[in-house]
N, C-alpha and C positions, 0 to 999 in steps of 0.2 A: 448257519454260517453267514457272516457279513458278505455282501456283494461289493463293498467298497474296495477299490484297488488303491493300495498305498504305494506311491511311487518309490519311496526309499527302500521298501521291502521287496520290490519286484526284481527278479532275476532275468525275466524275459517279458516281452510284450504279451498282452493277453487278448484273446479273441472277444470281440464285442459284436452285438447285433443292435440295430436301431431302426427306427421308422422315420421316413422323411415327413417332417411337419410342415415345412415351407420350401418352395422352390421358386425363386424370384429371378426373372430376367432383368438384370440391372440395365444392360444395354446390349448392343449387338455383339459385344466382345466378352463380357463378364456375366457370370451367373452365380447366385448365392443359394446355398442350401443350409437349412436348419434341420438337424437330425436329433431326435429324442432317443435316448438309450433305452433299450428294452431288456437287455441282459449282457453283463451286469447292469445295474441301474445307476452306478456312479463310476466316474473316471477321474482320477486325480492325475494331473499332468502339469508340466511347467510351461509357461508362456514361451512360444517359439517352437514347440514340438509339433509333430505331425502324426497322421494316421495312414495306414496302408489298406486301401479298399480292395476287396475281392471283386473283380470285374467280369468273372466268367472265364471258362476255359483254363482254369488253373493259374490265371494271370492276376497280377496286382498292380495298383498304381498308388503313389503316395501324394498326399495333399496336406498342407499345413493347416493347423487349427486357427481360425480367426477370432474365436471367442475367448473370453478371459477364463483363467483357471478356477476362479471363484464360482462359476456356474458349472457344476460338475455332473449335471443330469442330462446334458445335451452338448452337442458340438455344432459349430458353424464353420463352413468352408466357402471360399470364393474361388471360382474356377474360370480360367481363360479357355473358352470353348473354341476359339478360332483355329487352333492346330488340328482339330477334328481327328485326333488320335483315338486309340481305344479307350483310354481313361476318360478324357473329356467327353467323348461321345456317350459313354456309359452314364456318367453323372448328368449329362444334358438330358438323357432320356428318362430320368427318374421323375416320378410324380408323387404328390402327397399321399402317404399311406404305404408306399413301397418300402420293402425291407432291404436293408443293406448289412453287410458284414465287413468288419475291419479289425486290424491289429492296432493296438495302442497301449501306452504311448511310445513314440519313437523319436529319436533325434537328440542331438546335443547342442542345438542352436538356442542358447539361452543367455540372459543378461548376467554379466559378471560384475566385479566390484570396482571397475574403473571410476575415476572421479567425475568424468564427464562422458556423455553418451551421444554418439552420432549414428543415426539410422539412415541408410541409403537403400531405396527400393526402386525397382522398375516393375510396371504392370502388376500382375497378381502377386508379385513378391512382397506386396504390402500386407499380405494375409497374416504371416506370423508376427510381423512388426506391429500390426494393430493389436494383437493379443498382448504383446510385450508392453506397449504404451498404455493400454487400458489397465493392465496389472500394475504398472509403475505409478501412474498418476491417480487413477480412480480409487484404487484399493490400498496400495502401500504408501501413498502420499510421499513418494520418493522426492527428496529435495534437490537432487543432482540436476545440473544443466543438461537438457535433452533437446537435440536437434533432429528433425526429420526432413529429409530431402527425398521427394517422390517424383519419379519420372514416368510420364505417359506420352503417347504420340499425339492424340487429337483431343479437342474439347469434348467430342462425343464419347471418349473413353472414360471421362471423369466420373468417379463415384467416391463416396465417403469423404469428399473434400470438405463439405460443411462441418462434418463430424470433427475433422482435425482442426479446422479454423476455429471452432468453438473452444477446443482445448487450448489453442494458441491465445485466444482472448482471455480465457479463465485462469490458466496456470502461468505464473510469471516465469517459471523455469523451462517452459516448453516453447519451441519455435518451429513453425511449419513452413516449408518452401515447396511449392509445386512447380515442376518444370514440364513443358511440352516440347517435344522434339520437332513437331510439325504444327506450330501454333497458327492461329488466324492472324490476319493483319491487325496491327495495333494491340497485340497481346501485351498486357502490362507487366507480366511476371517473367520468371526465367524462361529462356528459350534455348533450345539446343539439347545437348546431352546433359543428363543430370550430373555427371562428373565435372562438366564445365562450370556448373553453378557452385558445386562444392569448392572447386579450386578458387573461384572468383570471390566467394562470400565468406569463407572460413579461414581462420588461422588455427592449425592443429599443432599439438605437441604430445609428449609422452603421457599426459594426464588423461587423454581421450581413449575410450574404447569405441571401436567402429564395428557396426553390424550391417553387413551387406546381404541383400536378398533380391534375386531376380535372375536375369539372363546372364550366362557365363561371360559374355563380352563385357558387360558393365562391371561385373565382379572383378575380372582380370584388370581392367583399366583402373577401377577405383582402388584396388589393392596396391597397384604401382603408385598411384597418385598419393594416397594417404601415407604410404611408407616414405615417399620423398618429403612429405610435409612434416614428418617427425613421429609418426605413430609406430611403436614397436610391433613387429610381426605377430607376436603372441597376443596382442590386443586387437587384432583384426579377426573378426568372426564372420564366417560366410555360410550361406545356404543357396546353392545354385538350383535354379529352375530351368530345366532343359526344354 
C-alpha cells in the first residue's frame, strides 16, 4: 500500500512520525526545525497549512509549515520560543535524531484566485507565508502582483530577510517591505506598526486578496484597515498566532 497521503482524498488528518534532522538557533527569539518523515514517508499539503505536534501529557500544539509543498518527504517549522509555553518549550528541547509525532495536514489558510496578493505578517507569522511565496514564485511561476509586508520588533529579530530581498530583486512581480516597530537610529526602512506601512505605501481595491498571519492585534487592526481601503471581507484571509 502506498504511504503517500493525497490531500484531496483525505477525510481526516493523518498521524505522522518523523525525526529531527536539524535544529538551528536562528537568534534569541526564533528557532528552526527540519523534520524528516519516517512514517508515512510522504505528506501532500497545501502551502499555508499546519501540523499539530503531540507534546506529551495528551496535549498538542499547532505550528505552520514553512517549507514548500513540492518537498513532501520532510517539513520545516519556525518557532518563536520566547513565550516559553508548553509547545515552544517542547520544540526548543528537541535535538537531531529525536522522534516527533504530529497530525497533518491541517488548516484552510491557502492562496485563492484573487488578481493581486498582499501578505502581511508579524514575527513567526511569516512561516506559512514563506511556504506560500515559495510555492507561488519558485514552482508555479505565478504572474500575479505579490506584496509582502513583514513586521518585527528589533534588528536582532531579523531572519530570512536576505531570502525575501533576493526574491524582490529576481521577480518583477514581487515586492518586499520590512518594518521594525523598535528600529535603531537612522533605520532607512519602514518604522512603527506594519499596518502603518501598509496604509502609507499601498492603494488597495476589490482586486486584492489579503493574507494576514501573526498576532491577533495586528490581524484585527489590519482587517479593519484593508476593509476601509476597499478589500471585500471575503477576500481577507487570516491565521492568528496567539
